[in-house]
C-alpha positions as CSV (number, residue, x, y, z in Angstrom):
1,X,39.2,-12.1,9.3
2,X,41.8,-9.3,9.1
3,X,40.8,-5.7,8.5
4,X,42.4,-5.8,5.0
5,X,40.6,-9.0,4.2
6,X,37.4,-7.4,5.4
7,X,37.8,-4.5,3.1
8,X,38.4,-6.7,0.1
9,X,35.4,-8.8,1.0
10,X,33.2,-5.7,1.3
11,X,34.4,-4.4,-2.1
12,X,33.8,-7.9,-3.6
13,X,30.3,-7.8,-2.1
14,X,29.6,-4.4,-3.6
15,X,30.6,-5.5,-7.1
16,X,27.9,-8.1,-7.0
17,X,25.1,-5.9,-5.7
18,X,24.3,-4.4,-9.1
19,X,24.1,-7.7,-11.1
20,X,22.5,-11.1,-10.9
21,X,24.2,-13.9,-9.0
22,X,23.7,-17.6,-9.4
23,X,22.5,-19.3,-6.2
24,X,22.1,-22.9,-5.3
25,X,19.7,-23.0,-2.4
26,X,17.9,-25.6,-0.2
27,X,14.4,-24.1,0.1
28,X,12.8,-25.0,3.4
29,X,9.5,-23.1,2.8
30,X,7.7,-19.9,2.0
31,X,6.9,-17.0,4.4
32,X,3.6,-15.4,3.1
33,X,3.6,-11.9,4.6
34,X,0.1,-10.5,4.8
35,X,-2.4,-8.6,7.0
36,X,-4.0,-12.0,7.6
37,X,-0.9,-13.1,9.5
38,X,0.1,-10.0,11.6
39,X,2.2,-12.2,14.0
40,X,4.0,-13.7,11.0
41,X,4.9,-17.2,9.9
42,X,7.7,-19.3,11.4
43,X,9.8,-21.8,9.4
44,X,12.6,-24.0,10.7
45,X,15.9,-23.8,8.9
46,X,19.0,-25.9,8.9
47,X,22.4,-24.4,9.1
48,X,22.6,-24.1,5.3
49,X,19.0,-23.7,4.1
50,X,16.9,-20.8,2.8
51,X,13.3,-19.6,2.7
52,X,11.3,-17.5,0.3
53,X,9.6,-14.3,1.5
54,X,6.5,-13.3,-0.4
55,X,4.1,-10.3,0.0
56,X,0.4,-11.1,-0.3
57,X,-2.8,-9.2,-0.3
58,X,-3.2,-5.5,0.6
59,X,0.3,-4.2,1.3
60,X,-0.5,-0.5,1.4
61,X,0.0,-0.4,5.1
62,X,3.3,-2.1,5.1
63,X,6.2,0.0,6.4
64,X,8.6,-2.9,6.2
65,X,9.0,-6.5,7.2
66,X,10.7,-7.9,10.3
67,X,12.8,-11.1,10.3
68,X,13.4,-12.7,13.7
69,X,16.0,-15.5,13.6
70,X,16.3,-17.7,16.6
71,X,19.4,-19.9,17.0
72,X,19.8,-23.1,19.1
73,X,21.7,-22.8,22.4
74,X,24.8,-24.5,21.0
75,X,25.1,-21.7,18.4
76,X,27.1,-19.6,20.8
77,X,29.9,-22.1,20.8
78,X,30.2,-21.5,17.0
79,X,29.5,-17.8,16.8
80,X,31.3,-16.1,13.9
81,X,30.7,-19.2,11.7
82,X,27.4,-18.1,10.1
83,X,26.1,-15.3,7.9
84,X,22.8,-14.4,6.3
85,X,22.2,-13.1,2.8
86,X,19.2,-11.6,1.1
87,X,18.4,-11.9,-2.6
88,X,15.7,-10.2,-4.7
89,X,14.6,-10.0,-8.3
90,X,14.6,-13.8,-8.5
91,X,14.3,-15.4,-11.9
92,X,11.8,-17.9,-10.6
93,X,9.7,-18.7,-7.5
94,X,11.3,-21.9,-6.3
95,X,9.4,-24.7,-4.6
96,X,10.7,-26.4,-1.4
97,X,13.8,-28.5,-2.1
98,X,17.0,-27.8,-3.9
99,X,16.8,-25.0,-6.5
100,X,19.1,-23.4,-9.0
101,X,18.2,-19.7,-9.4
102,X,19.5,-16.2,-10.1
103,X,18.9,-13.1,-8.1
104,X,20.4,-9.8,-7.0
105,X,22.1,-9.8,-3.6
106,X,20.5,-7.1,-1.5
107,X,22.3,-7.6,1.8
108,X,24.8,-9.7,3.6
109,X,25.5,-9.9,7.4
110,X,27.5,-12.0,9.7
111,X,25.3,-13.4,12.5
112,X,26.1,-11.7,15.8
113,X,26.8,-13.8,19.0
114,X,23.1,-13.8,20.0
115,X,20.5,-16.4,20.3
116,X,17.9,-14.1,18.8
117,X,18.6,-11.7,15.9
118,X,16.1,-9.3,14.5
119,X,16.4,-7.7,11.1
120,X,14.2,-5.0,9.6
121,X,13.7,-4.5,5.9
122,X,12.2,-1.1,4.8
123,X,9.6,-1.0,2.1
124,X,8.9,2.7,1.9
125,X,10.8,5.9,2.1
126,X,10.7,7.7,5.4
127,X,10.3,4.4,7.2
128,X,12.1,5.6,10.3
129,X,14.0,2.4,11.0
130,X,17.3,2.7,12.8
131,X,19.9,0.0,13.6
132,X,19.9,-0.5,17.4
133,X,21.4,-3.1,19.8
134,X,18.0,-4.9,19.4
135,X,17.4,-4.7,15.6
136,X,19.5,-4.3,12.5
137,X,18.2,-2.6,9.4
138,X,19.4,-5.1,6.9
139,X,19.3,-3.0,3.7
140,X,17.9,0.1,2.2
141,X,14.4,0.6,0.9
142,X,13.4,-2.5,-1.2
143,X,10.8,-2.1,-3.9
144,X,7.9,-4.5,-3.7
145,X,8.7,-5.3,-7.3
146,X,11.9,-7.1,-6.0
147,X,9.7,-9.7,-4.3
148,X,9.8,-12.6,-3.7
149,X,13.0,-12.5,-1.7
150,X,15.4,-15.3,-0.8
151,X,16.6,-15.4,2.8
152,X,19.7,-17.6,3.0
153,X,21.5,-18.9,6.1
154,X,25.0,-20.2,5.5
155,X,28.2,-21.2,7.2
156,X,31.1,-19.0,6.3
157,X,33.9,-21.3,7.3
158,X,35.2,-24.5,5.8
159,X,35.1,-27.9,7.5
160,X,31.8,-27.4,9.4
161,X,31.6,-29.9,12.2
162,X,28.6,-32.3,12.4
163,X,27.2,-30.4,15.4
164,X,26.9,-27.3,13.2
165,X,25.3,-29.2,10.4
166,X,22.6,-30.5,12.7
167,X,21.6,-27.1,14.1
168,X,18.0,-26.0,13.6
169,X,17.2,-22.3,13.5
170,X,13.7,-20.8,13.3
171,X,12.9,-17.8,11.2
172,X,9.7,-15.7,11.8
173,X,8.8,-13.1,9.2
174,X,6.0,-10.6,9.8
175,X,4.8,-7.2,8.5
176,X,5.7,-3.9,10.2
177,X,2.7,-1.8,9.8
178,X,2.6,2.0,9.5
179,X,0.2,4.0,11.6
180,X,-2.4,4.5,8.9
181,X,-5.7,3.1,7.9
182,X,-8.1,3.8,5.0
183,X,-11.4,5.6,4.8
184,X,-14.1,4.9,2.2
185,X,-17.0,7.2,2.2
186,X,-20.4,6.2,0.8
187,X,-23.2,8.7,0.5
188,X,-26.9,8.0,0.7
189,X,-29.1,10.7,-1.0
190,X,-32.7,11.7,-0.4
191,X,-34.9,10.4,-3.1
192,X,-36.0,13.9,-4.1
193,X,-32.5,15.4,-4.0
194,X,-30.0,13.5,-6.0
195,X,-26.5,14.7,-7.0
196,X,-26.9,18.2,-5.6
197,X,-23.6,20.0,-4.8
198,X,-22.0,19.7,-1.4
199,X,-18.5,20.2,0.2
200,X,-16.7,17.6,2.3
201,X,-14.3,18.8,5.0
202,X,-12.0,16.2,6.6
203,X,-10.3,17.5,9.7
204,X,-11.2,21.1,8.5
205,X,-9.5,20.5,5.1
206,X,-11.6,20.3,1.8
207,X,-11.6,16.9,0.1
208,X,-11.5,17.1,-3.7
209,X,-12.7,13.6,-4.4
210,X,-14.6,12.3,-1.4
211,X,-15.6,9.1,-3.3
212,X,-12.0,8.0,-3.5
213,X,-10.5,5.8,-0.8
214,X,-8.1,7.8,1.4
215,X,-5.3,6.8,3.7
216,X,-5.4,8.5,7.1
217,X,-3.4,8.4,10.3
218,X,-4.9,6.1,13.0
219,X,-7.0,7.8,15.6
220,X,-10.1,10.1,15.7
221,X,-11.1,12.3,12.8
222,X,-14.0,14.6,11.9
223,X,-16.0,14.8,8.7
224,X,-18.2,17.8,7.9
225,X,-20.8,18.2,5.1
226,X,-21.6,21.7,4.0
227,X,-24.3,22.3,1.4
228,X,-27.2,24.6,0.4
229,X,-29.3,21.6,-0.6
230,X,-28.5,19.2,2.1
231,X,-28.3,19.6,5.9
232,X,-25.0,20.4,7.3
233,X,-23.6,17.4,9.1
234,X,-20.7,16.5,11.4
235,X,-19.5,13.0,11.9
236,X,-16.7,11.8,14.2
237,X,-15.0,8.5,13.4
238,X,-12.0,6.3,14.4
239,X,-9.4,5.0,12.0
240,X,-7.7,1.8,13.1
241,X,-4.3,0.8,12.0
242,X,-4.1,-1.2,8.7
243,X,-8.0,-1.4,8.5
244,X,-10.4,0.1,6.1
245,X,-13.5,2.0,7.4
246,X,-16.6,2.0,5.2
247,X,-18.4,5.1,6.4
248,X,-22.0,5.6,5.4
249,X,-23.1,9.3,5.4
250,X,-26.8,9.8,5.0
251,X,-27.5,13.2,3.3
252,X,-30.8,14.8,4.3
253,X,-32.8,17.6,2.8
254,X,-33.1,20.9,4.6
255,X,-36.8,20.6,5.5
256,X,-37.2,21.4,9.2
257,X,-38.2,18.6,11.4
258,X,-40.2,18.5,14.7
259,X,-39.5,15.6,17.1
260,X,-41.9,15.1,20.0
261,X,-41.4,13.6,23.4
262,X,-44.6,13.1,25.4
263,X,-46.5,10.9,27.8
264,X,-48.3,7.9,26.2
265,X,-51.8,9.3,26.7
266,X,-51.0,12.7,25.1
267,X,-52.7,13.9,21.9
268,X,-50.8,16.3,19.8
269,X,-52.0,18.9,17.3
270,X,-49.9,20.7,14.8
271,X,-51.5,23.9,13.4
272,X,-54.9,22.5,14.6
273,X,-54.3,19.2,12.7
274,X,-54.2,16.0,14.8
275,X,-51.0,14.0,14.5
276,X,-52.0,10.3,14.5
277,X,-48.4,9.1,14.8
278,X,-46.3,11.9,16.4
279,X,-43.5,9.4,17.2
280,X,-42.2,10.0,13.7
281,X,-40.3,13.2,12.9
282,X,-42.7,15.7,11.4
283,X,-41.5,17.7,8.4
284,X,-42.7,21.3,8.4
285,X,-42.2,24.4,6.3
286,X,-39.9,27.2,7.6
287,X,-41.8,29.8,9.6
288,X,-44.1,29.9,12.6
289,X,-46.2,26.9,13.8
290,X,-48.5,26.2,16.7
291,X,-48.3,23.0,18.7
292,X,-51.1,21.9,21.1
293,X,-50.7,19.1,23.7
294,X,-53.7,17.5,25.3
295,X,-53.2,15.1,28.3
296,X,-56.7,14.4,29.8
297,X,-58.1,17.8,30.8
298,X,-54.6,19.4,30.7
299,X,-53.8,21.5,27.6
300,X,-50.5,23.2,26.7
301,X,-50.2,25.4,23.6
302,X,-46.8,26.6,22.3
303,X,-45.7,28.6,19.2
304,X,-42.4,27.9,17.5
305,X,-40.5,29.5,14.6
306,X,-38.5,27.0,12.7
307,X,-35.6,27.5,10.3
308,X,-34.4,25.7,7.2
309,X,-32.1,22.8,7.9
310,X,-32.9,22.6,11.7
311,X,-34.4,19.9,13.8
312,X,-36.5,20.9,16.9
313,X,-37.2,18.6,19.9
314,X,-40.4,19.4,21.8
315,X,-40.7,17.6,25.1
316,X,-43.9,17.7,27.2
317,X,-43.3,16.8,30.9
318,X,-45.6,17.1,33.9
319,X,-43.6,17.5,37.1
320,X,-44.7,17.4,40.7
321,X,-42.6,19.5,43.0
322,X,-42.6,18.6,46.7
323,X,-41.1,20.8,49.4
324,X,-41.0,20.4,53.1
325,X,-41.5,23.3,55.6
326,X,-40.7,23.1,59.2
């Protein structure tokens, strides 16, 4: 093709981008692009067949889709004879077989002289895709409303030899995921303190509506609860790419708690009252308290001043220190 002919073809192509075009296509199958198939679906194509590309399920994490077209070895002997075209806004979702349909042509590219060709199709602004020697950005950002798409493989020369007609290509289509996941926070309230006010800080930034699902960059994050009625709380969590984390946050009242660690034969008294089950955290009022440990004939008495919203761990240990003198 001469330079002048190429310019005329390019102008002819542009004139058709803004309007529907009638297409007669041999549909080989459907690529269902979803999170359930992160490695994609592969369909075999003849030298003049097409496939349908559909988005399914949760597509919030899709940055784009990748098309990997693999040609047979004898393709290199006929390089320059093939092109691919991409259509959107189809008037129907065709089934396998020959279909007459209309759609808007979104892209057209002559296949390079390579066995493997990779195309990327952006689905969001700021996608960051760039054409490189390894991958071609086939078109601009495509709205998900344009799906399903028709991918069409076609010879661009007349008099195609039988060897070309018998070629079998394979097309794999898979999602390109962004580096985000989702966070859904669920709160569990104390029975005696429902719906009291509290503030949620996510990575030190206030969250206006913590009950709403949020998209976050993958990696570690920190959640903080600040309240006069509930205990302040800090939670670290990991967001994984293209996954939703259901995070349960248990809110606790501000009653101080005493947690005991002790030998099995110890008896514990709190303010002269025997604790029959000291393994459980013991709620107490703010202020000063006396704790008495009995282990056989051994007694230890300690006083402690506790504050609102705090947990105190009291550990009783009996050590034997051995030293050696020369």
